[in-house]
VOFI-313587 format. One line per field, with one value per atom (N, C-alpha, C): residue in one letter; atom name; y, x, z. Coordinates in nm, 3 decimals. Each point is the difference from the previous one (the first is absolute). Layout:
BEGIN
residuo <- c(A, ...)
atomo <- c(CA, ...)
c2 <- c(Y, ...)
c1 <- c(X, ...)
c3 <- c(Z, ...)
END
This chain:
BEGIN
residuo <- c(X, X, X, X, X, X, X, X, X, X, X, X, X, X, X, X, X, X, X, X, X, X, X, X, X, X, X, X, X, X, X, X, X, X, X, X, X, X, X, X, X, X, X, X, X, X, X, X, X, X, X, X, X, X, X, X, X, X, X, X, X, X, X, X, X, X, X, X, X, X, X, X, X, X, X, X, X, X, X, X, X, X, X, X, X, X, X, X, X, X, X, X, X, X, X, X, X, X, X, X, X, X, X, X, X, X, X, X, X, X, X, X, X, X, X, X, X, X, X, X, X, X, X, X, X, X, X, X, X, X, X, X, X, X, X, X, X, X, X, X, X, X, X, X, X, X, X, X, X, X, X, X, X, X, X, X, X, X, X, X, X, X, X, X, X, X, X, X, X, X, X)
atomo <- c(N, CA, C, N, CA, C, N, CA, C, N, CA, C, N, CA, C, N, CA, C, N, CA, C, N, CA, C, N, CA, C, N, CA, C, N, CA, C, N, CA, C, N, CA, C, N, CA, C, N, CA, C, N, CA, C, N, CA, C, N, CA, C, N, CA, C, N, CA, C, N, CA, C, N, CA, C, N, CA, C, N, CA, C, N, CA, C, N, CA, C, N, CA, C, N, CA, C, N, CA, C, N, CA, C, N, CA, C, N, CA, C, N, CA, C, N, CA, C, N, CA, C, N, CA, C, N, CA, C, N, CA, C, N, CA, C, N, CA, C, N, CA, C, N, CA, C, N, CA, C, N, CA, C, N, CA, C, N, CA, C, N, CA, C, N, CA, C, N, CA, C, N, CA, C, N, CA, C, N, CA, C, N, CA, C, N, CA, C, N, CA, C, N, CA, C, N, CA, C)
c2 <- c(12.507, -0.117, -0.068, -0.087, -0.025, -0.161, -0.026, -0.120, -0.121, -0.146, -0.076, 0.008, -0.088, -0.077, -0.111, -0.015, -0.171, -0.028, -0.133, -0.140, -0.065, -0.034, -0.146, -0.068, -0.125, -0.104, -0.128, -0.080, -0.109, -0.121, -0.060, -0.082, -0.131, -0.109, -0.153, -0.065, 0.035, -0.011, -0.146, 0.020, -0.105, 0.083, -0.044, 0.021, 0.171, -0.053, 0.159, 0.090, 0.029, 0.090, 0.032, -0.076, 0.012, 0.100, -0.010, 0.056, 0.116, -0.027, 0.201, 0.070, -0.095, 0.133, 0.021, -0.046, 0.005, 0.158, -0.049, 0.100, 0.134, -0.041, 0.127, 0.155, -0.114, 0.103, 0.048, -0.099, 0.060, 0.103, -0.010, 0.078, 0.182, -0.074, 0.138, 0.057, -0.021, -0.014, 0.079, -0.114, -0.008, -0.123, 0.029, -0.023, -0.118, -0.169, -0.041, -0.044, -0.034, -0.066, -0.098, -0.100, -0.132, -0.026, -0.058, -0.012, -0.127, -0.097, -0.138, -0.026, -0.041, -0.034, -0.158, -0.036, -0.137, 0.014, -0.069, -0.008, -0.134, -0.050, -0.177, -0.092, 0.044, -0.113, -0.001, -0.150, -0.052, 0.096, 0.063, 0.096, -0.066, 0.063, -0.047, 0.137, 0.083, 0.122, -0.019, -0.107, -0.007, 0.038, -0.057, -0.036, 0.135, 0.097, 0.061, 0.101, 0.047, 0.093, -0.020, -0.119, -0.035, 0.058, -0.055, 0.020, 0.185, 0.084, 0.108, 0.045, -0.032, 0.066, -0.017, -0.119, -0.055, 0.087, 0.051, 0.100, 0.092, 0.100, 0.139, -0.001, -0.059, 0.006, 0.068)
c1 <- c(0.363, -0.066, 0.162, -0.045, 0.133, 0.014, 0.161, -0.068, 0.074, -0.046, 0.006, 0.148, 0.031, 0.144, 0.020, 0.062, 0.064, 0.070, -0.036, 0.134, 0.041, 0.145, -0.020, 0.026, -0.040, 0.049, 0.053, 0.127, 0.008, -0.097, -0.107, -0.051, -0.015, 0.017, 0.033, -0.127, -0.085, -0.119, -0.064, 0.097, -0.041, -0.078, -0.063, -0.118, 0.036, 0.183, 0.030, -0.019, 0.023, 0.038, -0.104, -0.127, -0.104, -0.108, 0.049, -0.079, 0.043, 0.116, 0.096, -0.053, -0.009, -0.075, -0.147, -0.094, -0.126, 0.038, 0.078, 0.013, 0.070, 0.063, 0.091, -0.120, -0.111, -0.110, -0.070, -0.067, -0.043, 0.020, 0.147, 0.077, 0.045, 0.009, 0.057, -0.005, -0.146, -0.061, 0.085, 0.068, 0.087, -0.006, 0.059, -0.031, 0.135, 0.001, 0.096, 0.046, 0.077, 0.083, 0.120, -0.043, 0.038, 0.125, 0.121, 0.113, 0.009, 0.060, 0.046, 0.103, 0.103, 0.112, 0.036, 0.094, 0.007, 0.151, 0.008, 0.180, 0.034, -0.032, 0.006, -0.076, -0.104, -0.036, -0.138, -0.027, -0.137, -0.066, -0.058, -0.184, -0.134, -0.136, -0.099, -0.021, 0.004, -0.076, -0.142, -0.074, -0.071, -0.100, 0.056, -0.013, 0.008, 0.087, 0.069, -0.102, -0.068, -0.071, -0.172, -0.037, -0.131, 0.023, 0.052, 0.029, -0.012, 0.071, -0.005, -0.133, -0.086, -0.139, -0.080, -0.034, -0.064, -0.001, 0.106, 0.008, 0.001, 0.056, -0.060, -0.111, -0.147, -0.092, -0.113)
c3 <- c(-7.639, 0.082, 0.053, 0.079, 0.099, -0.106, 0.000, -0.013, 0.041, 0.035, 0.098, -0.030, 0.112, 0.087, -0.093, -0.022, -0.079, 0.088, 0.054, -0.004, -0.069, -0.023, -0.053, 0.085, -0.046, 0.141, -0.092, 0.023, -0.024, 0.075, -0.127, 0.044, -0.090, 0.091, -0.002, -0.067, 0.032, -0.047, 0.186, 0.071, 0.109, 0.061, 0.119, 0.091, 0.098, 0.006, 0.084, -0.115, -0.062, -0.112, -0.065, 0.027, -0.074, 0.141, 0.091, 0.099, 0.040, 0.020, -0.046, -0.082, -0.147, -0.056, 0.017, 0.005, 0.080, 0.098, 0.104, 0.081, -0.066, -0.036, -0.066, -0.049, -0.057, -0.090, 0.103, 0.092, 0.074, 0.097, 0.093, 0.063, -0.073, -0.078, -0.064, -0.125, -0.022, -0.127, -0.107, -0.050, -0.124, -0.105, -0.061, -0.182, 0.021, 0.023, 0.010, -0.094, -0.020, -0.115, 0.045, -0.024, 0.010, -0.109, 0.052, -0.108, 0.057, -0.076, -0.045, -0.090, 0.133, -0.139, -0.024, -0.107, 0.006, -0.014, 0.157, 0.004, 0.036, -0.097, -0.034, 0.085, 0.131, 0.007, -0.083, 0.043, -0.022, 0.026, -0.117, 0.020, -0.069, 0.050, -0.067, 0.003, -0.159, -0.097, 0.100, -0.117, -0.008, 0.157, 0.122, 0.182, 0.051, -0.071, 0.063, -0.055, -0.123, -0.058, 0.065, 0.009, 0.060, 0.146, 0.068, 0.133, -0.004, -0.076, 0.054, -0.042, -0.136, 0.007, 0.091, 0.026, 0.109, 0.120, 0.026, 0.153, -0.072, -0.102, -0.055, 0.001, -0.024, -0.028, 0.125)
END
């Protein structure tokens, strides 16, 4: 059995990365791993997770 491709996406939770998340899933038939890092900027973790879950399904 052939395993699915895996893509790691630097995910901010914004509109652009949310759209590309779904596009990658549909066009590459891949598992997309979203990575978000706190590098000192203000982030709303709950919002990022909520946005990703909305797109994921």
